[in-house]
N, C-alpha and C positions, 0 to 999 in steps of 0.2 A: 789820346793823347799826345800823338804827336801833332795834330789837327793845331791843338790847344796852343802848343808852344808856338807852332811856327803865326798862327794868328798874333798872337804873344808879340812874336819880335818884328815883324811888318808894323804894330804900335810904338816900336821903339828907335826915337830919330837918332840914325847911327852913320857909322861909314859902311855900304853895300858889301863890303868886301870883308869888314870886323862880322856884320851880322851874320857872313854865309860861313866865317870859320868856328863863329860860337856853335851854329848849330848843327856843325859838322862835328866838333867835340864831345858835345853832348850828345850825337847819333852815337859815338866811338863805344862811350863811357855806356849808355844803355846796352849794346852789343856782349857787350865783355864782361857786365853782371849776369846777362842774360846765359852765357857760354858760361859762367864757373856755377851757375846753379844748375845747370845741364847737364851735368861734367857726373855721371852716377858715380864714380867710386869717390869724389869732393861730397857727393851727399850721404852720401854712406857713412863716411868717416864723421860727417857732423853730427850724425843720429847716434852714431854710437858713444863718440864723447858727451853729447847727452846724456846716452841712456848712463853712460858708469858716473857722471857727477851725480845723477840723480842715487843712483846706486848706493855710491860713497857717501852718501849722505843718509841714508836711510841706514844703510849698515853703521855707521860712527854712533847715529844715535840711539841703536838698539845694543852696543857697547855701552852706553851710559848710562839707561835707565833699565837693562835686564839686571836682574839677583843671581850673583851664581853662590855668592855664599852668606853664612847667616853667623853674627855672634850674639849668645843669649848672656844677659848681665841680670843675675838674681841675687837677691836679697830675702826680703819680704816681697819689695816692687819686685815685677816681672817685666823685663823690656828686651826684646829683641832686633837688634837692626841688621837691616837688608845690605850685603853690598855687592857693589858690579865689580865687572875686570879689571877696577883701575882701585880696587878695596875704596872708594867712596861709599856713602853711606845713600843707599835710595829710598831706604825708608826705616821710621822707626816706630815701632808697633805697642803698645803697652798691654798688658794680657790681666792686669788687675788695676782696683780703685788705685791704691798705692802706687804703680805706675803710671796713669795717668796724671798723678801729680806732680810725680819728678818729671817729665816731657814739659808740662806745663810749667814747670819752677827755672828747666834749663834756660840758661842768659840768652842763648839763640838759636836760629834754626836747624837743626845738627844734619839734617838733610843736607846731602850735597858735600859733607865736611869729610875727611879723611876718619877712618876708623877711630885712629888713634884720639883724634881730636874728640868725635862722640864718647868714646869710653870716659876721659878725661872731665867731658862734661858731666855727665850722669851722676859721675863719684861726686865731683865737686858742687854739685846745686845745695842747695842748701834744707830741699828738702829731705835728700837725704841722708841730711848727719844722722837723724835719730835711730834711722836703721843701722847705720854702723860703730853704732854706741855699744862701747861694752867688748864681749869676745864675736860681735856677729862678724860673718867671714861674705866675702865677694864670690859666688859662684860664675862663671864663665864657661860657658860651653859652647863650641865653634861646629858646624856643619860645612866643609867645603873639600877641593880637592884636594888629594895626599901632599902633591909638592906647594901646596899655598898653606896649606894647616900651619906649618911651624912657623912659618911668618907670623901669620895673626896670632898663635900662642906668642910668641914673644912680643908681638905689641902690648896686648891684654895685660902678660903678667906685668911689661914694664910701667904700664899705664896704673895700675893697681900699686905698685913701689913708691913711687913718684908722690900719690897719695897717701901714702903712709897707710898702706892697708895691704895684707896678705890675700891670697885668692885660693879658690880651688879649681884646678883647671879639668875640664873635659872635651872630648871631639869625638867626630863619626867622620866618615866621607860621602855616607850616606845618604843622600839628596831628600827621600823619599823620608825620613825623621822628621824632618821639618812639617810637611804638608801630614804627617800624625799626628803630631802636636799639635798641630790647630786644628785638625778636628775634635781636639779633646778639651777644647781651649786652654791649651796652656802653650807659655814658653818652649823653648827644645829644650833648657837647665831644666826647669822644671818635671818636662815629661821624663828625663831619666830616672828623677828622684822617683817620679812616681813607678817607674819598671822596676827601678829596684827595689824600692819598700814592696811592690806586690809579688815580690817573689819568694816574703814571710811573710804578710797577712794579706787579708783580704779586702783590699780598701780597692774605691773607685777614684777615677778623675775626679769627680765633685769632692771627693773629700781632700784629695792633694792639693786643690785649689784654693781648700782654704787653711792648711799648714802651711806654717814657715818653711824656707829649704832646711832649717837647722834640726827644726824636729823630725822633719823626715828621713833625713840622714843619721839622726842621733838615734833612729828606731831601726834604721838598715843597718849602723854599725853596731846595737848592741846584740841583734841577731846574729850577726856574723861572729862576734865574738864568742857568742856562744857558740855558737858550730866550733868554732877553733878551741875553746876547751876543750867540750865534747871529745874533739878530735886526740887530743890532746891527754884525757883523759883513759881514751881505750888504748890509745900506743902505750902508756905508761903505765896500765893493768897488764897488757900481754905481754911486756917484758919485765913483771915481779916491782917495777917500781911505783912511788906513791904520784898518787894523780897532781894533777899545777893548774891552778888557773891564771895564772901568770903567762903573758904572750912571752913569746920568744924576745931577747933582749935587742931594740934598734928596730924592733917591731912594731907596729899599733895596726886595728882591723882597719881596711881600708874602708871606706864608703864610693867607689869609684870613680874617683875624681884624685888626679894630682895634685897635691899641695904645695903652694909657695910661698914661702914665708912674708911677714911685713917684717920693715925694718926692724931693728934693735928697738927704737924707740917709740915704737908700737906693738905690744906684746899680742899676739893675735894667735890663739893655737893653732896648731897645721899637723892635729893628727888627721890619719889618711891615706899617707905613702903608699904608691903604686899604682896605677891605671890599670882598671880591672876591665881585661873582656867580657861583654855583656851578649847575651844570646835571648833572643825571645822573640818568637812567631816565626825564626824561620831569619829575620834580620841581627846583623852584628855591627857592633858599635866599637870604636879603638879608642 
């Protein structure tokens, strides 16, 4: 390389002193460049910076793409939203034909949207209207870390109220419940309803996939009401009083979901007060 540069300079018609000065300047620049690269500390620092830059890129991509929370929206359509650490939708999955129709009818791609925007879009889409007619309720079920769950609960309930609907809410911090639900071909909300009903009836996941959410919770509530009436009857008999089939004032048999009432302009039943702890096969749902 040095010989080529020298030969090139020999062909240039210029003052000899200027040519010598130019050759010397270029030679010194090459030496400085070699000295910088040959210093071990500088080479090590450059390598570390490169590795850190790559690692930061990979870590950031992982935070954006990895689901850490799940929000299940069930009426008869069953849809489950997977959220990343920033509460943005990583994926939206339908668990029945009705849910597929809803996702096709949503006005925009909810992937990347905030969970509030996604819940709003699902509730508002035209295909959902016929499922929310009459006394139909929206069942919201969340799987999230304990510190994140209250925020997701508040946001989902706010979306339901803003769109004129009441909702029933349940949650768990057991992430394995999502995988168990998927193994049964169900959203998290429908899986919870199946678990509750199976405590009283011999039903299979396939049976419950073909029931509406209202039907499953209605049957569960009937069984629980019967148990309460039976306990009241035994208690009254033990004290010499007459039996009573009525529940205590201000209390209705629950279905495992907290009930959030609809605005006054949209009368939706709000039976099922109180969140019940559920135990099945050693797992606990909150």
